[in-house]
C-alpha positions, 0 to 999 in steps of 0.5 A, spaced: 953 776 893 953 773 886 952 766 888 947 768 893 943 771 887 944 765 883 942 760 889 936 765 891 933 767 885 928 765 880 929 758 877 928 761 870 935 763 870 941 762 865 945 760 871 946 754 875 947 752 882 954 750 880 955 757 878 953 760 885 959 755 888 964 758 883 962 765 885 963 763 892 970 760 890 972 766 886 971 770 892 975 766 897 981 766 892 981 773 891 980 774 899 982 768 903 980 771 909 973 773 907 969 769 912 962 770 909 964 766 902 967 760 906 960 760 910 957 760 904 961 755 901 959 751 907 952 752 906 952 750 899 955 743 901 950 742 906 944 745 903 945 743 896 950 737 896 947 734 902 954 733 904 954 735 912 961 733 913 965 737 907 960 743 909 963 743 916 970 744 914 968 751 910 964 753 916 969 752 921 974 756 917 969 761 917 968 761 924 976 761 925 977 767 921 971 771 925 976 769 931 971 764 934 975 758 934 982 757 935 986 753 929 
């Protein structure tokens, strides 16, 4: 949630978009099966960094965790 609040919050905040990514990464470290955090990392790579290729790895992991893809 912290990462989402940083990404979607007002521009005049002490947090950077990098802080949002770090929040998602921390969530994954705490719970590697947290599909939503993997998805948010994928979204970050796609929308913020314009790196669709890297984003796909994270989005696929989210789908795999949700049981929608076979590893």
